[in-house]
N, CA, C and O atoms as CSV, one atom per row, in Angstrom:
chain,resi,resn,atom,element,x,y,z
A,1,MET,N,N,-9.682,-7.457,0.689
A,1,MET,CA,C,-9.355,-8.160,-0.531
A,1,MET,C,C,-8.490,-7.272,-1.441
A,1,MET,O,O,-7.537,-7.750,-2.056
A,2,ALA,N,N,-8.829,-5.989,-1.519
A,2,ALA,CA,C,-8.043,-5.081,-2.359
A,2,ALA,C,C,-6.612,-4.969,-1.851
A,2,ALA,O,O,-5.674,-4.873,-2.642
A,3,THR,N,N,-6.444,-4.982,-0.539
A,3,THR,CA,C,-5.104,-4.890,0.034
A,3,THR,C,C,-4.275,-6.106,-0.338
A,3,THR,O,O,-3.097,-5.981,-0.675
A,4,GLU,N,N,-4.886,-7.280,-0.279
A,4,GLU,CA,C,-4.165,-8.505,-0.633
A,4,GLU,C,C,-3.810,-8.507,-2.119
A,4,GLU,O,O,-2.709,-8.913,-2.492
A,5,LEU,N,N,-4.719,-8.065,-2.956
A,5,LEU,CA,C,-4.445,-7.989,-4.391
A,5,LEU,C,C,-3.290,-7.028,-4.657
A,5,LEU,O,O,-2.404,-7.322,-5.459
A,6,HIS,N,N,-3.303,-5.887,-3.986
A,6,HIS,CA,C,-2.215,-4.922,-4.144
A,6,HIS,C,C,-0.896,-5.531,-3.692
A,6,HIS,O,O,0.124,-5.361,-4.360
A,7,ARG,N,N,-0.903,-6.233,-2.577
A,7,ARG,CA,C,0.309,-6.879,-2.062
A,7,ARG,C,C,0.872,-7.868,-3.090
A,7,ARG,O,O,2.076,-7.888,-3.349
A,8,LEU,N,N,0.003,-8.673,-3.663
A,8,LEU,CA,C,0.446,-9.654,-4.661
A,8,LEU,C,C,0.998,-8.968,-5.913
A,8,LEU,O,O,2.009,-9.399,-6.468
A,9,CYS,N,N,0.342,-7.916,-6.347
A,9,CYS,CA,C,0.815,-7.167,-7.519
A,9,CYS,C,C,2.168,-6.518,-7.239
A,9,CYS,O,O,3.046,-6.511,-8.102
A,10,MET,N,N,2.335,-5.977,-6.040
A,10,MET,CA,C,3.603,-5.344,-5.672
A,10,MET,C,C,4.751,-6.348,-5.672
A,10,MET,O,O,5.888,-5.983,-5.973
A,11,GLN,N,N,4.474,-7.593,-5.344
A,11,GLN,CA,C,5.519,-8.614,-5.356
A,11,GLN,C,C,5.997,-8.887,-6.772
A,11,GLN,O,O,7.180,-9.145,-6.996
A,12,VAL,N,N,5.085,-8.831,-7.719
A,12,VAL,CA,C,5.405,-9.169,-9.103
A,12,VAL,C,C,5.948,-7.974,-9.877
A,12,VAL,O,O,6.907,-8.110,-10.636
A,13,ALA,N,N,5.340,-6.803,-9.690
A,13,ALA,CA,C,5.724,-5.616,-10.458
A,13,ALA,C,C,5.662,-4.373,-9.575
A,13,ALA,O,O,4.763,-3.547,-9.729
A,14,PRO,N,N,6.610,-4.238,-8.653
A,14,PRO,CA,C,6.545,-3.125,-7.698
A,14,PRO,C,C,6.577,-1.738,-8.346
A,14,PRO,O,O,5.896,-0.833,-7.865
A,15,ALA,N,N,7.323,-1.550,-9.390
A,15,ALA,CA,C,7.382,-0.231,-10.031
A,15,ALA,C,C,6.038,0.138,-10.656
A,15,ALA,O,O,5.643,1.304,-10.642
A,16,LEU,N,N,5.354,-0.829,-11.191
A,16,LEU,CA,C,4.072,-0.592,-11.843
A,16,LEU,C,C,2.976,-0.257,-10.841
A,16,LEU,O,O,2.100,0.559,-11.129
A,17,PHE,N,N,3.016,-0.880,-9.665
A,17,PHE,CA,C,1.939,-0.724,-8.697
A,17,PHE,C,C,2.303,0.145,-7.495
A,17,PHE,O,O,1.531,0.213,-6.538
A,18,ALA,N,N,3.441,0.800,-7.518
A,18,ALA,CA,C,3.882,1.613,-6.383
A,18,ALA,C,C,2.897,2.726,-6.052
A,18,ALA,O,O,2.702,3.048,-4.880
A,19,ASP,N,N,2.278,3.313,-7.058
A,19,ASP,CA,C,1.329,4.408,-6.829
A,19,ASP,C,C,-0.128,3.968,-6.923
A,19,ASP,O,O,-1.022,4.813,-6.967
A,20,ALA,N,N,-0.378,2.678,-6.954
A,20,ALA,CA,C,-1.751,2.186,-7.040
A,20,ALA,C,C,-2.471,2.421,-5.725
A,20,ALA,O,O,-1.872,2.334,-4.653
A,21,GLY,N,N,-3.728,2.713,-5.811
A,21,GLY,CA,C,-4.540,2.906,-4.618
A,21,GLY,C,C,-5.272,4.225,-4.655
A,21,GLY,O,O,-5.236,4.943,-5.654
A,22,PRO,N,N,-5.936,4.541,-3.562
A,22,PRO,CA,C,-6.724,5.772,-3.519
A,22,PRO,C,C,-5.857,7.021,-3.594
A,22,PRO,O,O,-4.690,7.003,-3.202
A,23,GLY,N,N,-6.428,8.090,-4.094
A,23,GLY,CA,C,-5.705,9.344,-4.265
A,23,GLY,C,C,-5.149,9.914,-2.973
A,23,GLY,O,O,-4.152,10.636,-2.992
A,24,CYS,N,N,-5.784,9.599,-1.849
A,24,CYS,CA,C,-5.322,10.157,-0.573
A,24,CYS,C,C,-3.964,9.600,-0.151
A,24,CYS,O,O,-3.363,10.106,0.796
A,25,LEU,N,N,-3.477,8.586,-0.823
A,25,LEU,CA,C,-2.136,8.076,-0.530
A,25,LEU,C,C,-1.070,9.039,-1.028
A,25,LEU,O,O,0.048,9.060,-0.512
A,26,ARG,N,N,-1.416,9.827,-2.023
A,26,ARG,CA,C,-0.456,10.717,-2.659
A,26,ARG,C,C,-0.673,12.189,-2.331
A,26,ARG,O,O,0.053,13.045,-2.838
A,27,GLY,N,N,-1.649,12.493,-1.501
A,27,GLY,CA,C,-1.925,13.885,-1.157
A,27,GLY,C,C,-3.304,14.010,-0.542
A,27,GLY,O,O,-3.825,13.066,0.051
A,28,ALA,N,N,-3.888,15.192,-0.690
A,28,ALA,CA,C,-5.224,15.429,-0.160
A,28,ALA,C,C,-6.238,14.531,-0.862
A,28,ALA,O,O,-6.073,14.188,-2.032
A,29,CYS,N,N,-7.265,14.164,-0.150
A,29,CYS,CA,C,-8.300,13.309,-0.732
A,29,CYS,C,C,-8.998,14.048,-1.869
A,29,CYS,O,O,-9.473,15.167,-1.677
A,30,PRO,N,N,-9.066,13.437,-3.048
A,30,PRO,CA,C,-9.698,14.091,-4.183
A,30,PRO,C,C,-11.225,13.934,-4.199
A,30,PRO,O,O,-11.886,14.449,-5.100
A,31,GLU,N,N,-11.780,13.240,-3.227
A,31,GLU,CA,C,-13.213,12.945,-3.229
A,31,GLU,C,C,-14.077,14.079,-2.687
A,31,GLU,O,O,-15.298,14.051,-2.839
A,32,GLY,N,N,-13.460,15.070,-2.058
A,32,GLY,CA,C,-14.225,16.206,-1.545
A,32,GLY,C,C,-15.257,15.791,-0.511
A,32,GLY,O,O,-14.925,15.097,0.450
A,33,GLU,N,N,-16.503,16.207,-0.692
A,33,GLU,CA,C,-17.578,15.896,0.254
A,33,GLU,C,C,-17.854,14.407,0.363
A,33,GLU,O,O,-18.399,13.954,1.369
A,34,LYS,N,N,-17.493,13.652,-0.635
A,34,LYS,CA,C,-17.758,12.214,-0.640
A,34,LYS,C,C,-16.620,11.402,-0.032
A,34,LYS,O,O,-16.615,10.173,-0.108
A,35,SER,N,N,-15.667,12.089,0.566
A,35,SER,CA,C,-14.522,11.433,1.198
A,35,SER,C,C,-14.982,10.493,2.305
A,35,SER,O,O,-15.969,10.761,2.990
A,36,CYS,N,N,-14.270,9.412,2.470
A,36,CYS,CA,C,-14.585,8.473,3.548
A,36,CYS,C,C,-14.092,9.002,4.894
A,36,CYS,O,O,-14.494,8.508,5.947
A,37,GLY,N,N,-13.217,10.012,4.852
A,37,GLY,CA,C,-12.700,10.588,6.084
A,37,GLY,C,C,-11.621,9.754,6.752
A,37,GLY,O,O,-11.284,9.992,7.912
A,38,ARG,N,N,-11.081,8.790,6.043
A,38,ARG,CA,C,-10.102,7.869,6.625
A,38,ARG,C,C,-8.723,8.007,5.998
A,38,ARG,O,O,-7.949,7.050,6.028
A,39,ALA,N,N,-8.392,9.145,5.440
A,39,ALA,CA,C,-7.116,9.308,4.732
A,39,ALA,C,C,-5.935,8.939,5.619
A,39,ALA,O,O,-5.036,8.220,5.182
A,40,ARG,N,N,-5.923,9.415,6.844
A,40,ARG,CA,C,-4.799,9.121,7.743
A,40,ARG,C,C,-4.688,7.607,7.990
A,40,ARG,O,O,-3.591,7.049,7.979
A,41,GLN,N,N,-5.817,6.963,8.208
A,41,GLN,CA,C,-5.818,5.513,8.451
A,41,GLN,C,C,-5.371,4.751,7.198
A,41,GLN,O,O,-4.613,3.786,7.293
A,42,VAL,N,N,-5.836,5.181,6.043
A,42,VAL,CA,C,-5.457,4.526,4.782
A,42,VAL,C,C,-3.949,4.624,4.572
A,42,VAL,O,O,-3.309,3.647,4.183
A,43,ARG,N,N,-3.383,5.804,4.829
A,43,ARG,CA,C,-1.933,5.985,4.680
A,43,ARG,C,C,-1.159,5.104,5.657
A,43,ARG,O,O,-0.142,4.512,5.295
A,44,GLU,N,N,-1.640,5.022,6.884
A,44,GLU,CA,C,-0.972,4.190,7.888
A,44,GLU,C,C,-1.035,2.716,7.505
A,44,GLU,O,O,-0.043,2.000,7.639
A,45,GLU,N,N,-2.178,2.262,7.034
A,45,GLU,CA,C,-2.312,0.866,6.600
A,45,GLU,C,C,-1.351,0.560,5.457
A,45,GLU,O,O,-0.741,-0.509,5.431
A,46,ARG,N,N,-1.210,1.493,4.506
A,46,ARG,CA,C,-0.297,1.270,3.383
A,46,ARG,C,C,1.153,1.236,3.858
A,46,ARG,O,O,1.948,0.412,3.406
A,47,ARG,N,N,1.487,2.154,4.786
A,47,ARG,CA,C,2.848,2.182,5.337
A,47,ARG,C,C,3.170,0.849,6.009
A,47,ARG,O,O,4.253,0.300,5.809
A,48,LEU,N,N,2.250,0.333,6.791
A,48,LEU,CA,C,2.467,-0.946,7.474
A,48,LEU,C,C,2.587,-2.096,6.476
A,48,LEU,O,O,3.414,-2.991,6.653
A,49,LEU,N,N,1.770,-2.073,5.438
A,49,LEU,CA,C,1.843,-3.110,4.405
A,49,LEU,C,C,3.214,-3.104,3.746
A,49,LEU,O,O,3.825,-4.159,3.573
A,50,LEU,N,N,3.702,-1.922,3.379
A,50,LEU,CA,C,5.004,-1.828,2.726
A,50,LEU,C,C,6.128,-2.273,3.664
A,50,LEU,O,O,7.091,-2.901,3.223
A,51,GLU,N,N,6.010,-1.953,4.942
A,51,GLU,CA,C,7.005,-2.404,5.911
A,51,GLU,C,C,7.008,-3.928,6.030
A,51,GLU,O,O,8.069,-4.552,6.067
A,52,ARG,N,N,5.812,-4.523,6.089
A,52,ARG,CA,C,5.728,-5.992,6.167
A,52,ARG,C,C,6.322,-6.638,4.924
A,52,ARG,O,O,7.024,-7.645,5.014
A,53,MET,N,N,6.037,-6.057,3.762
A,53,MET,CA,C,6.574,-6.615,2.525
A,53,MET,C,C,8.093,-6.529,2.506
A,53,MET,O,O,8.762,-7.465,2.070
A,54,GLU,N,N,8.636,-5.421,2.974
A,54,GLU,CA,C,10.088,-5.259,3.024
A,54,GLU,C,C,10.700,-6.285,3.979
A,54,GLU,O,O,11.738,-6.876,3.681
A,55,GLU,N,N,10.063,-6.490,5.108
A,55,GLU,CA,C,10.550,-7.477,6.081
A,55,GLU,C,C,10.501,-8.890,5.495
A,55,GLU,O,O,11.431,-9.674,5.686
A,56,GLU,N,N,9.423,-9.215,4.785
A,56,GLU,CA,C,9.314,-10.529,4.135
A,56,GLU,C,C,10.427,-10.709,3.111
A,56,GLU,O,O,11.010,-11.787,2.999
A,57,LYS,N,N,10.718,-9.646,2.366
A,57,LYS,CA,C,11.762,-9.706,1.343
A,57,LYS,C,C,13.124,-9.980,1.999
A,57,LYS,O,O,13.906,-10.792,1.506
A,58,LYS,N,N,13.393,-9.295,3.113
A,58,LYS,CA,C,14.647,-9.517,3.834
A,58,LYS,C,C,14.742,-10.945,4.347
A,58,LYS,O,O,15.794,-11.577,4.257
A,59,ASN,N,N,13.642,-11.449,4.883
A,59,ASN,CA,C,13.616,-12.816,5.394
A,59,ASN,C,C,13.838,-13.838,4.288
A,59,ASN,O,O,14.523,-14.840,4.489
A,60,ASP,N,N,13.253,-13.579,3.111
A,60,ASP,CA,C,13.440,-14.476,1.975
A,60,ASP,C,C,14.883,-14.525,1.533
A,60,ASP,O,O,15.407,-15.584,1.190
A,61,ARG,N,N,15.529,-13.355,1.545
A,61,ARG,CA,C,16.942,-13.288,1.128
A,61,ARG,C,C,17.865,-13.969,2.123
A,61,ARG,O,O,18.885,-14.542,1.740
A,62,SER,N,N,17.508,-13.908,3.398
A,62,SER,CA,C,18.381,-14.495,4.416
A,62,SER,C,C,18.098,-15.979,4.622
A,62,SER,O,O,18.827,-16.668,5.335
A,63,GLY,N,N,17.023,-16.466,3.987
A,63,GLY,CA,C,16.714,-17.889,4.111
A,63,GLY,C,C,15.921,-18.239,5.353
A,63,GLY,O,O,15.797,-19.414,5.701
A,64,SER,N,N,15.390,-17.244,6.019
A,64,SER,CA,C,14.599,-17.469,7.233
A,64,SER,C,C,13.202,-17.890,6.919
A,64,SER,O,O,12.407,-18.119,7.830
């Protein structure tokens, strides 16, 4: 649900929400011992989301 909310926010105000999300997206996990241990997976999921959004944007512009 959080991913979908982020996706919708990015469509409306990408500059405002570009850095939204967990701290591990921007560097080392700030949670220390309480880390979920999924930083690499979280980064990959965000990368894929941004790629899908870019592809959707291209498709919208081309009328596809």
